[in-house]
C-alpha positions as CSV (number, residue, x, y, z in Angstrom):
1,M,27.1,57.6,10.1
2,R,30.2,55.4,9.6
3,Y,29.1,52.9,11.7
4,M,25.7,52.5,10.0
5,L,27.2,52.3,6.7
6,K,29.6,49.6,7.9
7,K,26.7,47.6,9.2
8,F,24.8,48.0,6.0
9,N,27.9,47.0,3.7
10,N,28.1,43.8,6.2
11,Q,24.5,43.0,5.6
12,Q,24.7,43.6,1.9
13,L,27.7,41.3,1.8
14,I,25.9,38.5,3.6
15,F,22.9,39.0,1.4
16,T,25.1,38.9,-1.8
17,V,26.9,35.7,-0.8
18,A,23.6,34.0,0.1
19,L,22.1,34.9,-3.1
20,I,25.2,33.5,-5.1
21,L,25.2,30.2,-3.0
22,G,21.6,29.8,-3.7
23,L,21.9,30.2,-7.3
24,I,24.5,27.7,-7.4
25,F,22.5,25.1,-5.4
26,I,19.5,25.7,-7.7
27,G,21.7,25.4,-10.7
28,G,23.0,22.0,-9.7
29,C,19.5,20.7,-9.1
30,L,18.3,21.7,-12.4
31,P,19.2,19.4,-15.4
32,N,22.1,20.2,-17.7
33,N,19.7,20.6,-20.8
34,P,16.1,21.2,-19.5
35,E,15.0,21.0,-23.3
36,E,16.0,17.3,-23.5
37,P,14.7,15.4,-20.3
38,D,16.1,12.2,-21.7
39,S,17.2,10.3,-18.4
40,A,15.0,7.4,-17.4
41,L,14.8,9.1,-14.1
42,K,12.8,12.0,-15.8
43,T,10.9,9.8,-17.5
44,D,9.9,7.8,-14.6
45,N,9.1,10.9,-12.3
46,K,6.9,12.3,-15.2
47,T,5.0,9.0,-15.4
48,I,4.5,8.8,-11.7
49,I,3.4,12.4,-11.3
50,N,0.7,11.9,-14.3
51,S,-0.5,8.7,-12.7
52,Y,-0.6,10.2,-9.3
53,A,-2.5,13.1,-10.6
54,S,-5.2,11.0,-12.5
55,A,-5.5,8.8,-9.7
56,S,-6.2,11.7,-7.2
57,E,-8.6,13.5,-9.4
58,F,-10.5,10.1,-10.1
59,V,-10.9,9.7,-6.3
60,N,-12.1,13.3,-5.7
61,D,-14.5,12.8,-8.6
62,K,-16.0,9.8,-7.1
63,G,-16.8,11.8,-4.1
64,Y,-14.1,10.6,-1.5
65,Q,-12.1,12.8,0.8
66,I,-8.4,11.9,0.6
67,L,-6.9,12.2,4.0
68,V,-3.8,14.3,4.1
69,N,-0.3,12.8,3.4
70,S,-1.9,9.4,2.7
71,G,-1.0,8.6,-0.7
72,L,1.3,5.6,-1.5
73,N,2.4,4.5,-4.9
74,Y,4.5,1.7,-6.3
75,E,5.4,0.1,-9.7
76,I,4.3,-3.5,-9.7
77,Y,3.9,-6.3,-12.3
78,L,0.6,-7.8,-12.4
79,P,0.9,-11.7,-12.3
80,A,1.1,-13.4,-15.8
81,T,-2.1,-15.4,-14.9
82,F,-4.8,-15.4,-12.1
83,E,-3.3,-19.0,-11.3
84,E,0.1,-17.7,-10.7
85,T,1.8,-18.7,-7.4
86,V,5.1,-17.1,-6.3
87,N,7.1,-18.5,-3.4
88,G,4.2,-20.3,-2.0
89,I,2.1,-17.2,-2.3
90,E,-1.1,-17.1,-4.4
91,T,-0.5,-13.9,-6.1
92,G,-2.6,-14.7,-8.9
93,E,-5.7,-15.3,-6.7
94,L,-4.7,-12.4,-4.8
95,F,-5.3,-10.3,-7.8
96,R,-8.4,-12.1,-8.9
97,E,-10.3,-11.2,-5.9
98,R,-9.2,-7.6,-6.4
99,N,-10.3,-7.7,-10.0
100,E,-13.6,-9.1,-9.1
101,L,-14.1,-6.0,-6.8
102,S,-12.9,-3.7,-9.5
103,K,-15.2,-5.0,-12.0
104,Q,-18.1,-4.1,-9.4
105,N,-16.8,-0.6,-10.0
106,G,-16.6,-0.8,-13.7
107,F,-12.9,-1.6,-14.3
108,D,-11.6,-5.2,-15.5
109,F,-7.7,-5.5,-15.4
110,S,-7.6,-8.9,-16.6
111,N,-6.2,-7.6,-20.0
112,Y,-3.3,-6.2,-18.3
113,L,-1.9,-9.5,-16.6
114,G,2.0,-9.5,-16.7
115,K,2.2,-5.9,-17.4
116,K,4.1,-3.3,-15.4
117,V,1.4,-0.9,-13.8
118,M,1.1,1.8,-11.0
119,L,-0.4,0.7,-7.9
120,I,-1.7,3.8,-5.8
121,S,-3.5,3.9,-2.5
122,F,-5.2,6.7,-0.6
123,A,-6.6,6.7,3.0
124,V,-10.0,8.2,2.8
125,E,-12.6,9.3,5.3
126,N,-14.2,6.4,6.8
127,Q,-17.7,7.1,5.4
128,R,-18.8,3.4,4.8
129,V,-17.6,2.2,8.2
130,K,-19.5,4.9,9.8
131,E,-22.7,4.0,8.0
132,V,-22.5,0.2,8.7
133,A,-20.7,0.1,12.2
134,P,-20.0,3.4,13.6
135,E,-18.3,1.9,16.8
136,L,-15.6,0.5,14.4
137,V,-14.6,3.6,12.7
138,D,-11.4,3.9,15.0
139,L,-10.6,0.3,14.4
140,V,-11.0,-0.3,10.7
141,S,-9.4,1.9,8.0
142,E,-11.0,2.6,4.6
143,D,-8.6,2.7,1.5
144,V,-9.1,3.4,-2.0
145,N,-6.9,1.4,-4.3
146,I,-6.2,2.2,-8.0
147,L,-4.2,0.6,-10.8
148,V,-3.0,3.0,-13.4
149,D,-1.4,2.3,-16.7
150,G,0.4,5.5,-17.7
151,D,-2.5,8.0,-17.0
152,K,-5.5,5.6,-17.6
153,I,-7.2,4.0,-14.7
154,I,-7.5,0.3,-15.2
155,G,-8.5,-0.9,-11.8
156,F,-10.3,0.5,-8.7
157,W,-11.6,-1.1,-5.5
158,L,-11.8,-0.5,-1.8
159,S,-10.4,-2.1,1.0
160,Y,-10.9,-2.1,4.8
161,G,-8.6,-3.0,7.8
162,E,-5.0,-3.4,8.3
163,P,-2.7,-4.2,6.7
164,T,-3.7,-2.4,3.8
165,D,-4.1,-4.0,0.2
166,F,-1.2,-1.6,-0.7
167,T,0.9,-3.5,1.8
168,V,-0.3,-7.0,1.0
169,I,0.3,-6.6,-2.8
170,I,3.8,-4.9,-2.5
171,S,4.8,-7.7,0.1
172,A,3.9,-10.2,-2.5
173,C,5.6,-8.5,-5.5
174,M,8.7,-8.2,-3.4
175,L,8.7,-11.9,-2.7
176,K,8.4,-12.4,-6.4
177,E,11.8,-10.8,-6.7
178,E,13.6,-13.4,-4.5
179,T,15.7,-15.8,-6.3
180,S,15.2,-19.5,-6.2
181,A,18.4,-20.0,-4.1
182,E,17.4,-17.3,-1.6
183,L,14.1,-18.9,-1.1
184,N,15.6,-22.5,-0.9
185,K,18.0,-21.1,1.7
186,S,14.9,-19.5,3.7
187,E,13.0,-22.6,3.5
188,S,15.7,-24.9,4.8
189,I,16.0,-22.9,7.9
190,N,14.7,-24.6,11.0
191,R,12.3,-22.0,12.4
192,P,11.7,-22.0,16.1
193,A,8.5,-21.7,17.6
194,G,7.5,-18.0,18.4
195,S,9.6,-16.7,15.4
196,P,8.3,-14.2,13.1
197,P,6.4,-15.7,9.9
198,Q,8.2,-16.5,6.7
199,F,5.9,-14.3,4.8
200,P,4.6,-11.0,5.4
201,T,1.8,-11.1,8.0
202,G,-1.0,-9.7,5.4
203,L,-0.1,-12.7,3.3
204,Q,-1.1,-15.1,5.8
205,G,-4.8,-14.7,5.7
206,K,-7.5,-12.3,6.2
207,Y,-8.6,-13.2,9.6
208,K,-6.3,-14.0,12.6
209,G,-7.0,-16.2,15.7
210,S,-5.2,-18.2,18.4
211,T,-4.6,-21.8,18.7
212,G,-5.6,-21.6,22.6
213,L,-8.8,-19.8,22.1
214,N,-11.7,-20.1,19.7
215,E,-12.1,-16.5,18.4
216,Y,-11.0,-14.9,15.1
217,H,-10.3,-11.3,14.7
218,R,-9.6,-8.6,12.1
219,T,-5.9,-8.4,11.8
220,N,-5.9,-4.8,13.4
221,C,-8.0,-5.7,16.5
222,Q,-6.4,-5.1,19.7
223,Y,-6.6,-8.6,20.7
224,A,-5.2,-10.0,17.5
225,R,-2.1,-7.9,18.1
226,K,-1.6,-9.6,21.4
227,I,-1.7,-13.2,20.1
228,Q,2.1,-14.5,20.1
229,W,3.6,-15.7,16.8
230,S,3.7,-19.5,18.1
231,D,0.0,-19.3,18.8
232,E,-1.3,-17.6,15.5
233,I,-3.7,-19.4,13.1
234,W,-4.9,-17.8,9.9
235,F,-8.0,-17.8,7.8
236,K,-8.5,-16.8,4.4
237,N,-12.1,-16.0,5.0
238,I,-15.0,-16.3,7.7
239,E,-16.6,-19.5,6.3
240,E,-12.9,-21.2,7.0
241,A,-12.7,-19.8,10.5
242,Q,-16.2,-21.0,11.3
243,A,-15.5,-24.5,9.9
244,D,-12.7,-24.5,12.5
245,G,-15.1,-23.7,15.2
246,Y,-13.9,-20.3,15.8
247,K,-16.4,-17.4,16.5
248,P,-16.3,-13.7,15.7
249,C,-14.7,-11.4,18.1
250,E,-17.1,-9.2,19.9
251,V,-14.9,-6.2,19.9
252,C,-13.8,-5.7,16.1
253,K,-16.9,-7.7,14.9
254,P,-15.1,-9.4,11.7
255,Q,-18.5,-10.9,10.5
256,I,-19.7,-7.3,9.5
257,S,-19.2,-6.6,5.8
258,F,-18.8,-2.9,4.8
259,R,-19.2,-3.8,1.0
């Protein structure tokens, strides 16, 4: 009986200590005054949560099945105009193209140029690719991209392939934050053949080819990935590739449109 009582007391003591430590930990994570969430961090988190909730609800209402753990979000500044160029990247044209796609879905965000908004992207089940080219369903991703101002949806478009629109746009916005001194320094470096591109790959163009061959590929094609940096050539569209004498890859079929 004495052994059982001692064992019980030890277990009780351990539980009590664990409970106290747990309460201390939770107390440390709570705001000092939960009735007055006045810090910028709390405000930003609330905005992000509201924006994310609005976007995910919007996507579900549109009938898309969001893949688990696929959501990405980032605060960005839209370009001041559709003619804006930053560090050699036509960021304005980048968003002009997205706005044209967005207008097809009933959203024109041209009145929000220059404003800080939330970009949210979800990977969804590849229904459109299955319909148009089922053999490419494992090669081409389908993503829903949404611009949110507060909890208001202001832009919505689909993108296919890698890198995703999210990666391309965020890369462009990151470049915008570079100082002119840093840019001048990077431009003055003598870049040897075979070195990585100065700008993120997704900003080089939509299609990728090799200087030694006459085929162009989607950027996520297995053959595009094998092309050495020193041999890369990029095309903004199919017309540009064909004008240079390049033909579409028979594996990834870049000439097939999913829109």
